[in-house]
Backbone as CSV, one residue per row, in Angstrom:
resi,resn,N_x,N_y,N_z,CA_x,CA_y,CA_z,C_x,C_y,C_z
1,MET,53.437,64.618,88.157,53.310,64.855,89.957,53.010,63.916,90.289
2,ASN,53.611,64.306,91.520,53.631,62.867,92.885,52.656,64.045,93.875
3,CYS,51.739,62.833,94.235,50.265,63.176,94.683,49.793,62.210,95.962
4,LEU,49.194,62.763,96.666,48.690,63.006,98.297,47.292,62.183,98.295
5,ILE,46.774,61.462,98.644,45.516,61.405,99.345,44.557,60.881,100.513
6,VAL,43.734,61.783,100.860,43.944,62.437,102.184,42.154,61.800,102.265
7,ASP,41.792,60.932,102.698,40.064,60.954,102.876,40.186,60.072,104.662
8,ASP,39.216,59.427,105.184,39.032,58.731,106.156,38.246,57.734,105.719
9,ASN,37.497,57.821,104.532,36.662,56.564,103.945,37.731,55.957,102.828
10,LYS,38.049,54.915,102.952,38.501,54.357,102.344,38.585,53.968,101.271
11,MET,36.679,53.797,100.878,36.036,53.145,99.415,36.530,54.519,99.001
12,ALA,36.349,56.059,99.498,36.324,57.431,98.538,37.756,57.199,98.389
13,ARG,38.948,56.797,99.161,40.455,56.850,98.297,40.713,55.582,97.218
14,THR,40.075,54.771,97.107,40.370,54.168,96.651,39.288,54.118,94.929
15,ALA,38.069,55.257,95.410,37.936,55.643,94.254,38.388,56.498,93.172
16,LEU,39.026,57.351,94.193,40.161,58.780,93.788,41.587,57.827,93.106
17,LYS,41.828,56.914,93.785,43.348,56.079,93.335,42.724,55.461,92.076
18,LYS,41.516,55.069,91.356,41.277,54.245,89.924,41.231,55.434,88.942
19,LEU,40.781,57.160,89.683,40.723,58.303,88.839,41.795,58.772,87.817
20,THR,42.861,58.915,90.054,44.158,59.326,89.494,44.989,58.466,88.329
21,ASP,44.890,57.673,88.804,45.784,56.178,88.104,45.105,56.218,85.682
22,GLN,44.221,57.045,85.876,44.087,57.013,84.683,44.765,58.214,83.531
23,VAL,44.964,59.568,85.038,46.095,60.950,84.079,47.499,60.318,84.155
24,ASP,47.974,60.334,83.296,49.449,59.981,82.763,50.856,60.592,83.873
25,PHE,49.526,62.152,84.036,51.573,63.149,84.635,50.927,62.873,86.266
26,LEU,50.121,62.104,86.784,49.386,61.723,88.447,50.439,60.884,88.499
27,SER,51.311,60.597,89.847,51.719,59.250,90.702,51.178,59.783,91.751
28,VAL,50.468,58.636,92.689,49.649,58.863,94.296,51.217,58.173,94.837
29,LYS,51.803,59.355,96.082,52.702,58.421,96.908,52.197,57.467,97.814
30,GLU,51.297,58.356,98.344,50.661,57.912,99.452,49.196,58.235,99.872
31,GLU,48.926,57.181,101.045,47.196,57.777,101.171,46.857,57.965,101.847
32,CYS,45.809,58.990,102.999,46.064,59.061,104.590,44.953,58.827,104.936
33,SER,44.589,58.537,105.799,43.446,58.305,106.493,42.636,59.477,107.300
34,SER,44.095,60.148,107.962,43.268,61.169,108.900,44.506,62.337,108.473
35,PRO,44.233,63.929,108.907,44.498,64.610,108.667,45.636,65.098,108.953
36,VAL,45.622,64.173,110.861,47.414,64.105,111.900,48.205,63.341,111.095
37,ASP,47.849,61.996,110.648,48.942,61.260,109.258,49.067,62.214,108.204
38,ALA,48.551,62.312,107.428,48.785,63.524,106.404,49.624,64.970,106.879
39,TYR,49.527,65.286,107.902,50.606,66.664,108.216,51.443,65.857,108.986
40,ASN,51.644,64.560,109.512,52.830,64.173,109.957,53.606,64.141,109.078
41,TYR,53.089,63.208,107.592,53.485,62.625,106.253,54.224,64.022,105.757
42,LEU,53.728,65.008,106.040,54.018,66.460,105.338,55.290,66.758,105.645
43,LYS,55.219,66.514,107.038,56.158,66.880,108.162,58.023,66.933,106.528
44,LYS,57.964,65.045,106.783,58.819,64.314,106.507,59.059,64.421,105.326
45,GLU,58.469,64.467,104.084,57.750,64.252,102.872,57.544,65.193,102.514
46,SER,58.063,65.176,100.812,57.413,66.405,99.895,56.763,65.419,98.205
47,VAL,55.408,66.838,98.623,54.633,66.238,97.389,54.081,67.225,96.711
48,ASP,53.684,67.204,95.475,53.486,68.417,94.498,51.996,68.403,94.520
49,LEU,51.236,67.684,95.324,49.733,68.003,94.888,49.049,67.072,95.659
50,VAL,47.690,67.360,96.554,47.418,67.399,97.653,45.758,67.512,97.286
51,PHE,45.402,66.103,96.942,43.589,65.684,97.303,43.183,65.633,98.437
52,LEU,42.554,66.453,99.235,42.456,66.561,101.239,40.872,66.722,101.044
53,ASP,40.218,65.365,101.543,38.637,65.939,102.029,38.792,66.837,103.220
54,VAL,37.472,67.789,103.514,37.391,68.392,103.879,36.595,68.181,105.538
55,GLU,35.789,67.524,105.668,34.931,66.796,106.661,35.755,65.399,107.129
56,MET,35.943,65.736,107.849,36.790,64.810,108.501,37.796,64.530,110.531
57,PRO,37.468,63.834,111.593,37.156,64.124,112.517,38.186,64.591,113.152
58,GLY,37.929,65.376,114.597,39.095,65.465,114.189,40.229,67.243,114.507
59,MET,40.315,66.952,113.263,40.476,68.237,112.045,39.951,68.408,110.821
60,THR,39.814,69.068,110.548,38.881,68.952,108.712,40.376,69.380,107.810
61,GLY,39.792,69.019,107.000,40.248,69.231,106.044,41.855,70.582,105.348
62,ILE,40.664,72.449,106.350,41.067,73.262,106.085,41.711,73.524,106.972
63,GLU,41.366,73.156,107.972,42.567,72.935,109.071,43.821,72.910,108.970
64,LEU,43.977,71.899,108.350,45.512,71.115,108.129,45.641,71.710,107.364
65,ILE,45.322,72.374,106.473,45.815,73.466,105.309,46.575,75.102,106.418
66,LYS,45.743,74.907,107.378,45.940,76.777,107.985,47.461,76.270,108.724
67,ASN,47.312,74.829,108.951,48.460,74.089,109.705,49.832,74.386,109.248
68,LEU,49.750,73.932,107.889,50.918,73.718,107.017,52.052,74.627,107.002
69,GLU,52.972,74.702,107.317,53.980,75.438,107.008,54.072,75.897,105.679
70,LYS,54.288,74.951,104.980,54.924,75.022,103.421,53.664,74.133,102.789
71,ARG,52.985,74.515,101.701,51.720,74.398,101.693,52.325,73.536,100.426
72,PRO,51.838,72.455,99.978,51.968,71.887,98.201,50.668,72.568,97.356
73,ILE,50.076,71.849,96.292,49.299,72.853,95.853,48.113,71.177,96.297
74,VAL,47.011,72.072,96.022,45.340,71.160,96.972,44.489,71.505,96.194
75,ILE,44.110,70.235,96.158,42.538,70.108,95.851,41.079,69.712,96.792
76,LEU,40.832,70.767,96.924,39.829,70.015,97.718,38.521,69.126,97.499
77,ILE,38.119,68.059,98.438,37.354,67.145,98.301,36.227,67.055,99.404
78,SER,34.915,67.851,98.893,33.260,67.326,99.710,32.475,66.746,99.468
79,ALA,31.442,66.291,100.000,30.410,65.970,99.373,29.005,67.302,99.788
80,LYS,29.608,68.007,100.047,29.059,69.394,100.202,29.616,70.728,99.079
81,LYS,28.996,71.309,99.219,29.528,72.711,98.353,29.490,74.745,100.233
82,ASP,29.179,73.832,101.117,29.484,75.350,101.997,30.870,75.606,102.322
83,TYR,31.983,75.130,101.974,33.262,75.118,102.315,33.665,76.010,100.639
84,ALA,33.066,76.051,100.325,33.832,76.535,98.726,34.824,78.001,98.758
85,VAL,33.695,78.654,99.458,34.291,80.422,99.883,35.558,80.277,100.214
86,GLU,35.909,79.392,101.820,35.975,79.333,102.330,37.827,78.983,101.879
87,ALA,37.336,77.971,101.642,38.330,77.131,100.731,39.320,78.077,99.557
88,PHE,38.353,78.706,98.332,39.323,79.120,97.814,40.131,80.589,98.255
89,GLU,39.648,81.186,99.844,39.997,82.654,100.350,41.835,81.792,100.819
90,LEU,41.965,79.871,100.294,42.952,80.016,100.134,43.916,78.952,99.370
91,ASN,43.078,80.121,98.430,44.371,79.356,97.284,44.326,77.980,96.863
92,VAL,42.801,77.000,97.123,43.417,76.018,96.853,43.166,75.789,94.913
93,ALA,43.770,74.805,94.646,43.665,74.836,93.300,41.854,74.797,92.446
94,ASP,41.344,74.409,92.885,39.370,73.610,93.243,39.616,73.040,94.052
95,TYR,37.692,73.163,93.665,37.462,72.093,94.759,36.713,72.088,94.625
96,MET,36.142,70.263,94.668,35.722,69.223,93.795,34.527,68.189,94.899
97,THR,33.199,68.393,94.120,32.549,67.623,95.555,31.961,66.577,94.934
98,LYS,31.730,65.506,95.773,31.675,64.150,95.400,30.325,63.914,95.172
99,PRO,29.656,62.910,94.403,30.984,61.814,93.812,31.305,62.110,93.144
100,VAL,33.196,62.085,92.582,34.168,62.565,91.660,34.081,61.760,90.356
101,THR,33.804,62.650,89.045,33.547,62.374,87.962,35.289,62.472,87.465
102,LEU,35.595,61.356,86.285,36.653,61.652,85.890,36.532,62.354,85.258
103,PRO,35.478,63.041,84.451,35.533,65.096,83.476,36.434,66.297,84.710
104,ARG,35.866,65.859,85.370,35.677,66.552,86.599,37.221,66.920,86.724
105,LEU,37.828,65.514,86.984,39.113,65.495,88.161,40.567,66.029,87.240
106,MET,39.776,65.759,85.377,41.554,66.162,84.706,40.638,67.662,84.850
107,LEU,39.707,68.274,84.594,39.337,69.359,84.869,40.395,70.386,86.178
108,ALA,40.459,69.581,87.016,40.740,69.799,88.393,42.163,69.614,88.503
109,VAL,42.779,69.120,87.701,44.423,68.149,88.181,44.894,69.168,86.851
110,ASP,44.589,69.509,86.295,44.697,70.490,84.449,44.650,71.794,85.387
111,ARG,44.008,72.580,85.824,44.630,73.897,86.706,45.559,73.772,88.186
112,ALA,45.998,72.195,88.519,46.836,72.561,88.717,48.827,72.429,88.998
113,LYS,47.863,71.689,87.782,49.144,70.911,86.543,49.174,72.738,86.193
114,LYS,49.001,73.678,85.730,49.445,74.638,85.514,49.944,74.926,86.916
115,LEU,49.071,75.899,87.358,50.017,76.106,88.734,51.370,75.737,89.034
116,TYR,51.309,74.745,89.001,52.830,73.495,89.423,54.003,73.670,88.357
117,GLU,53.140,74.606,87.199,54.565,74.439,85.756,55.207,76.212,86.423
118,ASN,53.801,76.920,86.878,54.500,78.214,87.244,55.251,78.464,88.099
119,ILE,55.258,77.681,89.236,55.731,77.423,90.305,57.336,77.255,90.105
120,ALA,57.249,76.127,88.801,58.714,76.148,88.560,58.873,76.324,88.177
121,LEU,58.590,77.367,87.024,59.489,78.471,86.118,60.045,79.907,87.040
122,LYS,58.789,80.446,88.456,59.938,80.981,89.339,59.692,80.836,90.713
123,PRO,60.889,80.746,90.770,61.571,80.025,92.001,60.832,81.517,93.156
124,ASP,61.203,80.630,94.437,60.507,81.063,95.477,62.050,81.634,96.127
125,LEU,61.277,82.968,95.946,62.860,83.797,96.944,62.719,83.845,98.535
126,ARG,61.307,83.532,98.902,61.752,83.367,100.420,62.932,81.979,101.238
127,THR,62.359,81.179,100.257,63.576,80.253,100.284,65.171,80.652,101.053
128,ARG,65.651,81.757,100.195,66.911,82.114,99.712,67.725,82.190,101.211
129,ASP,68.248,82.160,101.478,68.698,82.310,103.688,69.951,83.490,102.823
130,LYS,69.178,84.786,103.731,69.116,86.037,102.968,68.554,86.909,104.742
131,ASP,69.487,88.032,105.278,69.412,88.387,105.980,69.467,90.139,106.183
132,TYR,69.172,90.384,104.483,68.889,91.915,104.035,68.355,91.553,102.957
133,ILE,67.907,92.880,102.540,66.902,93.542,101.626,67.885,94.825,101.094
134,PHE,67.586,94.543,99.831,67.876,96.241,99.334,67.068,96.565,98.389
135,VAL,65.791,98.398,99.345,65.020,98.810,98.505,65.594,99.909,98.457
136,ARG,64.671,100.341,97.107,65.125,101.955,96.274,64.296,103.229,97.172
137,SER,64.351,103.846,97.971,64.050,104.477,98.641,63.990,106.100,98.341
138,ASN,63.212,106.751,98.134,63.935,108.336,97.418,65.230,108.481,96.571
139,SER,64.926,107.267,96.195,65.951,107.617,94.350,67.615,106.910,94.881
140,VAL,67.102,106.234,96.641,68.837,105.851,97.109,68.353,104.324,97.591
141,LEU,69.542,103.279,97.386,69.284,102.330,97.296,69.900,101.309,98.857
142,THR,68.954,101.150,99.268,69.315,101.456,100.804,69.094,99.620,101.189
143,LYS,70.409,99.598,102.310,70.392,97.508,102.862,69.352,97.627,103.796
144,ILE,68.385,96.870,104.622,67.944,96.569,105.925,68.020,95.616,106.313
145,LYS,68.280,95.449,106.772,68.434,94.123,108.190,67.274,93.330,108.166
146,VAL,67.058,92.631,107.470,65.053,91.661,108.096,65.252,91.649,108.827
147,ASN,65.967,91.589,110.579,65.870,91.166,111.782,65.526,92.636,112.210
148,ASP,65.379,93.723,111.106,65.470,94.444,111.937,63.493,94.974,111.959
149,ILE,63.124,94.572,110.648,61.624,94.898,109.799,60.908,94.598,110.955
150,ASN,59.915,95.020,111.129,59.347,95.124,112.498,57.415,94.245,111.915
151,TYR,57.445,95.471,111.130,56.081,95.603,110.428,55.516,96.000,108.486
152,ILE,55.217,96.016,108.166,54.957,96.850,106.822,53.805,97.068,106.183
153,GLN,53.397,97.901,105.604,52.254,98.506,105.474,51.601,98.701,104.336
154,ALA,50.667,98.139,102.621,50.793,98.416,101.989,49.552,99.665,101.530
155,LEU,50.642,100.063,100.543,50.384,101.508,100.252,49.337,101.889,98.949
156,GLY,48.447,100.412,98.130,48.910,100.348,96.827,50.196,100.180,96.034
157,ASP,50.682,100.338,95.228,52.115,100.125,94.178,53.458,100.254,95.068
158,TYR,52.822,100.649,96.573,53.906,101.280,97.217,53.884,99.818,98.538
159,VAL,55.010,100.560,99.169,54.635,100.070,100.952,55.384,100.946,101.349
160,ASN,54.800,101.126,103.319,55.902,101.656,103.815,56.879,100.657,105.096
161,ILE,57.900,100.669,105.256,58.783,99.326,106.308,58.701,100.166,106.862
162,PHE,58.629,99.144,108.194,59.167,100.017,109.522,59.664,99.076,110.415
163,THR,60.929,99.895,110.620,62.238,98.914,111.473,62.448,100.022,112.999
164,ARG,63.290,99.264,113.177,63.623,99.418,114.650,63.480,100.891,115.466
165,GLU,63.721,101.693,114.013,64.173,102.854,114.058,63.541,103.841,113.471
166,LYS,62.848,103.377,111.867,63.198,104.342,110.533,61.841,104.364,109.580
167,ARG,61.555,104.586,108.987,60.512,104.006,108.147,61.261,104.841,106.747
168,TYR,60.710,103.402,105.779,61.219,103.778,104.166,59.754,103.339,103.189
169,THR,59.775,104.221,102.735,58.812,103.863,102.022,59.437,102.962,100.199
170,ALA,59.185,102.098,99.870,59.053,101.626,98.615,58.439,101.276,97.477
171,HIS,59.004,101.317,96.247,58.034,100.955,94.766,57.639,99.958,94.920
172,ILE,57.030,99.240,95.610,56.476,97.594,95.277,55.893,97.394,95.728
173,THR,54.917,95.956,95.298,53.647,95.902,96.325,53.697,94.644,97.541
174,LEU,52.810,94.719,98.478,53.076,94.083,99.335,52.998,92.678,99.289
175,LYS,52.510,92.219,98.011,53.287,90.901,97.349,54.152,90.713,96.938
176,GLY,54.367,91.054,96.568,56.106,91.776,96.049,57.204,91.502,96.922
177,ILE,57.087,91.951,97.887,58.219,92.308,99.157,58.188,91.174,99.960
178,GLU,56.900,90.677,100.596,56.692,89.495,100.812,57.260,88.212,100.314
179,GLU,56.385,87.853,98.898,58.154,86.775,98.349,59.176,86.830,98.355
180,LYS,60.027,88.082,99.093,61.478,87.931,99.215,62.428,87.936,101.025
181,LEU,60.087,88.047,101.569,60.770,87.715,103.146,61.068,86.493,103.367
182,PRO,61.573,86.091,104.364,61.671,84.390,104.741,60.192,83.890,105.589
183,VAL,59.645,82.912,105.048,58.349,82.983,105.253,58.243,82.482,106.653
184,ASP,59.320,82.271,107.055,59.172,81.618,108.103,59.195,82.580,109.963
185,LYS,59.595,83.854,109.713,59.917,84.963,110.193,58.853,85.633,109.838
186,PHE,57.904,86.169,108.490,56.925,86.470,108.205,55.249,86.540,107.764
187,TYR,54.521,87.208,108.362,53.199,86.427,108.430,51.706,88.099,107.940
188,ARG,51.188,87.725,106.709,50.519,88.670,106.491,49.304,88.287,107.475
189,LEU,49.275,88.735,107.619,47.541,89.278,109.218,46.980,90.273,109.104
190,HIS,46.911,90.954,107.303,45.678,91.880,106.932,45.703,91.378,105.805
191,ARG,45.407,92.257,104.750,45.339,92.480,102.992,46.697,93.427,103.510
192,SER,46.412,94.515,104.120,47.404,95.605,104.303,48.531,95.539,105.071
193,PHE,48.812,94.642,105.914,49.867,95.112,106.626,50.788,93.093,106.567
194,LEU,51.917,92.768,106.763,52.640,92.315,106.708,53.280,92.119,108.248
195,ILE,53.733,91.447,109.124,54.161,91.490,110.853,55.628,90.641,110.223
196,SER,56.483,91.113,110.807,57.127,90.132,111.627,56.881,89.580,113.013
197,LEU,56.713,87.964,112.746,56.117,87.376,113.871,57.563,87.128,115.716
198,ASP,58.566,87.875,114.932,59.755,87.958,116.362,59.447,89.980,116.992
199,SER,58.550,90.280,116.219,58.304,91.431,116.798,57.014,92.129,117.005
200,VAL,55.678,90.807,117.572,54.489,91.279,117.822,54.653,90.585,119.617
201,ASP,54.346,91.389,120.482,54.879,92.146,122.045,53.052,91.206,121.935
202,GLY,51.791,91.383,121.454,50.809,90.988,122.689,49.711,91.550,121.026
203,VAL,48.743,90.536,121.343,47.554,90.260,120.863,46.771,90.334,121.439
204,GLU,44.933,91.288,121.450,44.431,91.816,121.556,42.876,92.044,120.777
205,GLU,41.699,90.488,121.054,40.985,90.327,119.994,41.458,90.867,118.842
206,GLY,41.093,91.874,117.820,41.493,91.500,116.420,42.749,92.142,116.385
207,THR,43.643,92.879,117.326,44.861,93.158,117.045,46.109,92.505,117.876
208,ALA,46.752,93.191,116.386,47.991,92.251,117.136,49.177,93.865,117.776
209,TYR,49.877,93.557,118.367,50.792,95.015,118.712,52.110,95.043,119.154
210,VAL,53.209,95.969,117.814,54.425,96.090,117.516,54.402,97.127,118.821
211,GLY,54.936,96.967,120.558,55.641,97.579,121.301,53.692,98.218,121.833
212,THR,53.557,100.195,121.331,52.440,99.460,121.405,51.800,100.256,120.297
213,HIS,52.001,99.699,119.270,51.468,100.063,117.794,50.974,99.212,117.340
214,PRO,49.356,99.273,117.556,48.095,98.782,116.945,48.670,98.142,115.251
215,ILE,47.887,97.032,114.942,48.067,96.419,113.467,47.157,95.424,113.085
216,PRO,45.986,95.452,112.877,45.030,94.958,112.676,45.055,93.505,112.299
217,ILE,44.327,92.589,112.727,43.809,91.399,112.333,43.146,90.889,111.135
218,GLY,43.068,90.494,110.483,41.841,89.864,109.593,41.476,88.716,110.380
219,LYS,40.363,88.363,110.128,39.551,87.750,111.012,39.994,85.811,110.385
220,GLN,40.109,86.240,109.518,40.138,85.237,108.203,41.429,84.831,108.411
221,PHE,42.638,85.641,109.301,44.182,85.384,109.701,44.545,84.832,111.139
222,LYS,43.727,85.645,112.018,43.143,84.831,113.537,44.373,83.592,113.829
223,LYS,43.373,83.031,113.186,43.254,81.560,113.776,45.467,80.852,113.647
224,GLU,45.557,81.408,112.337,46.611,80.620,111.545,48.058,81.932,112.304
225,LEU,47.275,83.101,112.596,48.502,84.314,113.334,49.046,82.748,115.096
226,LEU,47.663,83.300,115.694,48.139,82.050,116.765,48.819,81.053,117.617
227,THR,48.545,80.633,115.657,49.264,78.640,115.785,51.219,79.409,115.198
228,LYS,51.272,80.076,114.274,52.200,80.771,114.300,53.250,81.407,115.801
229,LEU,52.788,81.916,116.388,53.319,82.656,117.478,53.531,81.428,118.448
230,ASN,53.458,80.694,118.144,53.236,79.366,119.368,52.719,79.445,120.361
231,LEU,51.277,79.691,120.519,50.077,80.001,121.729,50.309,78.561,122.884
232,ILE,49.993,78.147,123.661,50.014,77.277,124.190,49.004,77.509,125.095
């Protein structure tokens, strides 16, 4: 697995590099001393795994994760345990506290390797260049243009798909349909709602509006949503 180490402390980067050198399937491709450097690097290059310090000047590791459109597998590292809950809400592979030991590193990278292998086995349908989906609604297969979808609401193992003109009910989970839609066009702003970014007409407090229709925004999603809406 190709890796990136991000930490503003040179000694910490060196110590971590020495540990990763002892793991056969890891190859450190680059080291960055700031989240901004890491952001710019990841815009140009692709890695499988990022070892990311949390507390750094200017931007935290958690803020960096939230600003990445395409996220590699991440192992967060910190001298404190305070960020663990927020870290796992971002689906990181692991959260290690400093000083990192070799046994603890091996446990973390083993988890990361399993995630990597699962991703390799499962193609990412969101990368497909499709401008439509087919859904089975009322026993009929219906073609829906992606650009016509305003938002999608979860209903257990079903979803309601709201287009400009109609509502469709399909037997699929919200996560399942999210994986079939372009990642740059849709955003899950609440555990029960997936929204087309182009359809957002306004945001007020904890609510996004599609036309006059209000859709709740989960607290943990608001900051990233504003970033994706190209806030100035």
